[in-house]
C-alpha positions in Angstrom: 0.0 0.0 0.0 1.4 3.4 -0.9 2.7 5.6 2.0 0.1 8.3 1.5 -2.7 5.7 1.8 -1.2 4.2 4.9 -0.9 7.7 6.5 -4.5 8.6 5.6 -5.8 5.2 6.9 -4.2 5.7 10.4 -5.3 9.4 10.6 -8.8 8.4 9.6 -9.1 5.6 12.2 -7.7 8.0 14.9 -10.2 10.7 13.9 -13.1 8.2 13.8 -12.2 6.9 17.3 -11.8 10.4 18.8 -14.9 11.9 17.3 -18.4 11.7 18.8 -20.7 9.3 16.9 -24.4 8.9 17.1 -23.9 5.4 18.5 -21.0 6.1 20.9 -19.1 8.9 22.7 -15.7 10.0 21.5 -12.8 8.1 22.9 -10.0 9.8 24.7 -6.6 10.1 23.0 -5.2 7.4 25.3 -7.9 4.9 24.5 -7.8 5.6 20.8 -4.1 5.1 20.7 -4.4 1.8 22.6 -7.0 0.6 20.1 -4.6 1.5 17.3 -1.7 -0.2 19.1 -3.7 -3.4 19.3 -4.1 -3.3 15.5 -0.4 -2.5 14.9 0.9 -4.5 11.9 -2.4 -6.1 11.2 -4.6 -3.3 10.0 -2.4 -0.3 11.0 1.0 0.4 9.5 3.6 0.5 12.2 5.6 3.4 10.8 2.5 5.5 10.4 1.3 4.7 13.9 4.6 5.7 15.4 4.5 9.0 13.6 0.9 9.6 14.8 1.9 8.8 18.4 4.7 11.3 18.1 2.5 14.0 16.6 -0.3 13.5 19.2 2.3 13.7 22.0 3.6 17.0 20.6 0.0 18.4 20.4 -0.6 17.5 24.1 2.5 19.4 25.3 2.3 23.2 25.2 5.0 24.9 23.2 7.9 26.1 25.3 
């Protein structure tokens, strides 16, 4: 699968998990990342997941 498609797939899953849905509340960042981690290598590209975790961690920390 092309890199761009893998990046979009991981970002889309994260967005779906952390967004409120009519059938369930939004998951926290921690819960969403643990769900993605369980799928690492199977349905989630490892390199893209690592990049997402890094970006999410940077968003959580305020700029110095």
